[in-house]
DRENDO-1510 file (C-alpha; in Angstrom, 1 decimal, always signed):
<recs>
REC; n; res; u; v; w
REC; 1; MET; +93.6; +116.7; +97.9 .
REC; 2; LEU; +93.6; +115.5; +94.4 .
REC; 3; VAL; +91.3; +118.3; +93.5 .
REC; 4; SER; +90.6; +121.3; +95.8 .
REC; 5; GLY; +87.2; +122.1; +97.1 .
REC; 6; PRO; +86.7; +125.1; +94.7 .
REC; 7; MET; +87.8; +122.9; +91.8 .
REC; 8; ARG; +85.1; +120.4; +92.6 .
REC; 9; SER; +82.5; +123.1; +91.7 .
REC; 10; LEU; +83.4; +122.8; +88.0 .
REC; 11; PHE; +80.9; +120.1; +87.4 .
REC; 12; PHE; +77.3; +119.5; +88.2 .
REC; 13; VAL; +76.0; +116.0; +88.5 .
REC; 14; ALA; +72.9; +114.4; +89.8 .
REC; 15; CYS; +73.4; +112.0; +92.7 .
REC; 16; LEU; +73.2; +108.7; +90.7 .
REC; 17; CYS; +72.5; +106.6; +93.7 .
REC; 18; ILE; +71.7; +103.0; +93.4 .
REC; 19; LEU; +69.6; +103.4; +96.5 .
REC; 20; GLY; +67.7; +106.3; +95.0 .
REC; 21; GLY; +68.4; +109.3; +97.1 .
REC; 22; CYS; +69.1; +112.6; +95.3 .
REC; 23; SER; +66.9; +113.9; +92.7 .
REC; 24; SER; +67.9; +114.9; +89.2 .
REC; 25; PRO; +69.0; +118.5; +88.4 .
REC; 26; PRO; +66.8; +120.9; +86.4 .
REC; 27; ALA; +66.5; +120.1; +82.7 .
REC; 28; ASP; +68.4; +123.2; +81.7 .
REC; 29; VAL; +71.5; +122.3; +83.7 .
REC; 30; THR; +74.3; +120.6; +81.8 .
REC; 31; GLN; +75.0; +117.2; +83.3 .
REC; 32; GLU; +78.2; +115.3; +83.2 .
REC; 33; ARG; +78.4; +111.9; +84.8 .
REC; 34; HIS; +81.3; +110.9; +87.1 .
REC; 35; SER; +82.1; +108.1; +89.4 .
REC; 36; SER; +81.2; +109.0; +93.0 .
REC; 37; THR; +84.8; +108.1; +93.9 .
REC; 38; ASP; +86.2; +110.6; +91.4 .
REC; 39; PRO; +87.0; +113.9; +93.2 .
REC; 40; LYS; +85.7; +115.7; +90.1 .
REC; 41; SER; +82.2; +114.5; +91.0 .
REC; 42; ALA; +80.7; +117.7; +92.2 .
REC; 43; ILE; +77.6; +119.8; +92.3 .
REC; 44; VAL; +77.5; +123.6; +91.9 .
REC; 45; ASP; +74.5; +123.9; +94.2 .
REC; 46; PRO; +73.8; +120.8; +96.2 .
REC; 47; SER; +70.7; +122.3; +97.6 .
REC; 48; VAL; +69.1; +121.8; +94.2 .
REC; 49; VAL; +69.8; +118.1; +94.5 .
REC; 50; HIS; +68.5; +117.3; +98.0 .
REC; 51; PRO; +67.6; +120.1; +100.4 .
REC; 52; VAL; +67.5; +119.4; +104.1 .
REC; 53; THR; +63.9; +119.1; +105.1 .
REC; 54; PRO; +62.2; +120.3; +108.3 .
REC; 55; ASP; +61.7; +116.7; +109.4 .
REC; 56; MET; +65.4; +116.0; +109.0 .
REC; 57; LYS; +66.2; +119.1; +111.1 .
REC; 58; LYS; +63.7; +118.1; +113.8 .
REC; 59; THR; +65.0; +114.6; +114.0 .
REC; 60; ALA; +68.6; +115.9; +114.2 .
REC; 61; PHE; +67.6; +118.4; +117.0 .
REC; 62; LEU; +65.9; +115.8; +119.1 .
REC; 63; GLN; +69.0; +113.6; +119.2 .
REC; 64; ALA; +71.1; +116.1; +121.1 .
REC; 65; GLY; +71.9; +114.9; +124.6 .
REC; 66; ALA; +71.3; +111.2; +123.8 .
REC; 67; THR; +74.1; +108.6; +124.4 .
REC; 68; ALA; +76.0; +108.1; +121.2 .
REC; 69; PRO; +75.5; +104.4; +120.1 .
REC; 70; ASP; +78.8; +102.5; +120.3 .
REC; 71; PHE; +79.9; +100.3; +117.5 .
REC; 72; LYS; +82.4; +97.6; +116.5 .
REC; 73; LEU; +83.1; +97.9; +112.9 .
REC; 74; PRO; +86.0; +97.1; +110.6 .
REC; 75; ASP; +88.0; +100.0; +109.3 .
REC; 76; GLU; +89.3; +100.2; +105.7 .
REC; 77; ASN; +92.1; +97.8; +106.6 .
REC; 78; GLY; +89.7; +95.3; +108.1 .
REC; 79; ASN; +90.7; +96.0; +111.7 .
REC; 80; PRO; +87.9; +96.1; +114.2 .
REC; 81; GLN; +87.3; +99.5; +115.7 .
REC; 82; SER; +84.9; +101.0; +118.3 .
REC; 83; LEU; +84.0; +104.6; +119.2 .
REC; 84; ASP; +85.8; +104.4; +122.5 .
REC; 85; ASN; +88.9; +102.9; +120.9 .
REC; 86; LEU; +89.1; +105.7; +118.2 .
REC; 87; ALA; +88.0; +108.6; +120.3 .
REC; 88; LYS; +90.2; +107.8; +123.3 .
REC; 89; GLY; +88.4; +110.3; +125.6 .
REC; 90; LYS; +88.4; +113.1; +122.9 .
REC; 91; PRO; +85.5; +114.7; +121.2 .
REC; 92; ALA; +84.6; +112.9; +117.9 .
REC; 93; LEU; +83.2; +114.0; +114.6 .
REC; 94; LEU; +81.4; +111.2; +112.7 .
REC; 95; TYR; +81.0; +111.7; +108.9 .
REC; 96; PHE; +78.5; +109.4; +107.2 .
REC; 97; ILE; +79.3; +108.4; +103.7 .
REC; 98; GLN; +77.0; +106.9; +101.1 .
REC; 99; LYS; +79.4; +105.1; +98.8 .
REC; 100; ASP; +77.7; +106.1; +95.5 .
REC; 101; CYS; +76.9; +109.7; +96.4 .
REC; 102; PRO; +78.7; +112.6; +94.7 .
REC; 103; CYS; +77.4; +114.9; +97.5 .
REC; 104; CYS; +79.7; +113.0; +99.9 .
REC; 105; VAL; +82.6; +113.8; +97.7 .
REC; 106; SER; +81.7; +117.4; +97.4 .
REC; 107; ALA; +81.4; +117.8; +101.2 .
REC; 108; GLU; +84.6; +115.8; +102.0 .
REC; 109; PRO; +87.0; +118.8; +101.6 .
REC; 110; PHE; +85.3; +120.6; +104.5 .
REC; 111; ILE; +85.4; +117.6; +106.8 .
REC; 112; GLU; +89.1; +117.3; +105.8 .
REC; 113; GLN; +89.8; +120.9; +106.7 .
REC; 114; ILE; +88.2; +120.4; +110.1 .
REC; 115; ALA; +90.2; +117.2; +110.7 .
REC; 116; LYS; +93.5; +119.0; +109.8 .
REC; 117; ALA; +92.6; +122.1; +111.9 .
REC; 118; TYR; +92.1; +120.1; +115.1 .
REC; 119; GLY; +94.7; +117.4; +114.5 .
REC; 120; ASP; +94.8; +114.7; +117.2 .
REC; 121; ARG; +92.6; +116.8; +119.6 .
REC; 122; VAL; +89.5; +115.5; +117.9 .
REC; 123; ALA; +88.8; +112.0; +116.5 .
REC; 124; VAL; +87.3; +112.3; +113.0 .
REC; 125; ILE; +85.7; +109.0; +111.9 .
REC; 126; GLY; +84.1; +108.1; +108.6 .
REC; 127; ILE; +81.3; +105.6; +108.5 .
REC; 128; ALA; +80.3; +104.2; +105.1 .
REC; 129; ASN; +77.7; +101.8; +103.8 .
REC; 130; THR; +80.2; +99.6; +102.1 .
REC; 131; ILE; +82.8; +96.8; +102.6 .
REC; 132; PRO; +86.4; +97.6; +103.8 .
REC; 133; GLU; +87.9; +97.3; +100.3 .
REC; 134; GLU; +85.6; +99.9; +98.9 .
REC; 135; ALA; +86.0; +102.1; +101.9 .
REC; 136; ALA; +89.8; +102.0; +101.3 .
REC; 137; LYS; +89.3; +103.0; +97.7 .
REC; 138; TRP; +87.0; +105.9; +98.7 .
REC; 139; LYS; +89.5; +107.1; +101.3 .
REC; 140; ARG; +92.4; +106.9; +98.8 .
REC; 141; LEU; +90.7; +108.7; +96.0 .
REC; 142; ASN; +89.3; +111.5; +98.2 .
REC; 143; THR; +92.4; +111.6; +100.5 .
REC; 144; PHE; +90.1; +111.4; +103.5 .
REC; 145; PRO; +92.5; +111.9; +106.5 .
REC; 146; ALA; +90.8; +109.6; +109.0 .
REC; 147; PRO; +89.6; +106.0; +109.4 .
REC; 148; ILE; +86.5; +105.0; +107.4 .
REC; 149; LEU; +84.5; +102.2; +109.0 .
REC; 150; SER; +82.5; +99.7; +107.1 .
REC; 151; ASP; +78.8; +99.4; +107.8 .
REC; 152; PRO; +77.2; +97.7; +104.8 .
REC; 153; ASP; +74.2; +96.5; +106.7 .
REC; 154; LEU; +73.5; +100.0; +108.0 .
REC; 155; MET; +73.2; +98.9; +111.6 .
REC; 156; ILE; +75.2; +101.8; +113.0 .
REC; 157; ILE; +74.0; +104.3; +110.4 .
REC; 158; GLN; +70.4; +103.6; +111.3 .
REC; 159; SER; +71.2; +103.6; +115.1 .
REC; 160; TYR; +72.3; +107.2; +114.6 .
REC; 161; LYS; +69.0; +107.9; +112.7 .
REC; 162; ILE; +71.0; +109.1; +109.7 .
REC; 163; ALA; +68.5; +109.6; +106.8 .
REC; 164; THR; +70.9; +110.6; +104.0 .
REC; 165; ALA; +74.5; +110.9; +103.2 .
REC; 166; ALA; +76.8; +113.8; +104.2 .
REC; 167; TYR; +75.4; +113.9; +107.7 .
REC; 168; SER; +77.9; +114.7; +110.5 .
REC; 169; VAL; +77.6; +114.1; +114.2 .
REC; 170; VAL; +79.6; +115.7; +117.0 .
REC; 171; VAL; +80.1; +113.4; +120.0 .
REC; 172; SER; +81.4; +114.6; +123.4 .
REC; 173; LYS; +84.2; +113.2; +125.4 .
REC; 174; ASP; +81.7; +111.4; +127.6 .
REC; 175; ARG; +80.0; +109.9; +124.5 .
REC; 176; LYS; +76.9; +112.1; +124.3 .
REC; 177; ILE; +75.5; +113.3; +121.0 .
REC; 178; VAL; +76.2; +117.1; +121.1 .
REC; 179; GLU; +74.8; +118.0; +117.7 .
REC; 180; VAL; +73.7; +116.3; +114.5 .
REC; 181; PHE; +74.3; +118.2; +111.2 .
REC; 182; PRO; +71.8; +116.9; +108.6 .
REC; 183; GLY; +73.8; +117.7; +105.5 .
REC; 184; TYR; +76.1; +120.6; +105.1 .
REC; 185; SER; +76.2; +124.3; +104.1 .
REC; 186; ARG; +78.5; +127.3; +104.7 .
REC; 187; THR; +76.9; +128.0; +108.0 .
REC; 188; MET; +76.8; +124.3; +109.1 .
REC; 189; VAL; +80.4; +123.6; +108.3 .
REC; 190; GLN; +81.6; +126.5; +110.4 .
REC; 191; ALA; +79.2; +125.5; +113.1 .
REC; 192; MET; +80.8; +122.0; +113.2 .
REC; 193; SER; +84.1; +123.6; +113.8 .
REC; 194; ASP; +82.7; +125.9; +116.5 .
REC; 195; VAL; +80.9; +123.1; +118.3 .
REC; 196; LEU; +84.1; +121.0; +118.4 .
REC; 197; ALA; +85.9; +124.0; +119.8 .
REC; 198; ARG; +83.5; +124.4; +122.6 .
REC; 199; GLN; +83.9; +120.7; +123.5 .
REC; 200; LEU; +87.6; +121.6; +123.9 .
REC; 201; GLY; +86.9; +124.6; +126.1 .
REC; 202; GLU; +87.4; +127.2; +123.4 .
REC; 203; LYS; +84.9; +129.9; +122.3 .
REC; 204; THR; +85.2; +129.5; +118.5 .
REC; 205; GLY; +86.8; +127.1; +116.1 .
REC; 206; PRO; +89.3; +127.6; +113.3 .
REC; 207; GLN; +87.9; +129.4; +110.3 .
REC; 208; ILE; +87.2; +127.0; +107.5 .
REC; 209; ASP; +87.6; +127.9; +103.8 .
REC; 210; LEU; +84.0; +127.7; +102.7 .
REC; 211; THR; +84.6; +128.2; +99.0 .
REC; 212; GLY; +82.2; +125.9; +97.1 .
REC; 213; ALA; +80.0; +125.1; +100.1 .
REC; 214; PRO; +76.2; +125.6; +99.4 .
REC; 215; ASP; +74.5; +128.6; +100.9 .
REC; 216; LYS; +71.4; +126.5; +101.8 .
REC; 217; PRO; +71.7; +123.2; +103.8 .
REC; 218; ALA; +72.0; +120.3; +101.4 .
REC; 219; ALA; +72.1; +116.5; +102.0 .
REC; 220; GLY; +73.0; +113.6; +99.8 .
REC; 221; CYS; +71.7; +110.3; +98.7 .
REC; 222; THR; +69.5; +108.1; +101.0 .
REC; 223; PHE; +71.0; +105.1; +102.7 .
</recs>
């Protein structure tokens, strides 16, 4: 990574989303503006910015067991990709990225750790509301270790009922939604790892370095 997860906690920014998702930080918090594609964009306590609501949790819970919507989207290189093509019979972790949201940048190191811990046993896939060229830039600046698919019209994002950025979805080998994580937190990040492990027949997943992750579930900007 250009900047480690703990280093990303040096700055607090509001999510300056053109689509109006995250709220502003309290007035007494020093604010420094950064591009969302700058890994220094960070938030000390994301839960202050956009807490995960009960409705978000309920919607996520009700999706478990449903068939995961397939897709055919271009990756950051413009090559068409589908869920089946990328997963190749393996469990998948979908990470939903709002291109202008610093929360996505702050959560990325934890998704990256999971991707590296499981290697080619799990398909990690980013899905962003942007064109391939911008997806490529986001991937490069944040060293995202997996494909990022382009969904500027939100067709796939909405088909997964994703309300805000920094959502993650675990999909089983037989293309069922196992669990939807509405945002991220220390508990949720480790739970993602453990859910993937169970899909592989293991009891628990690799321990993730949770330094810098919020204690309370936090989401990002709205799509």
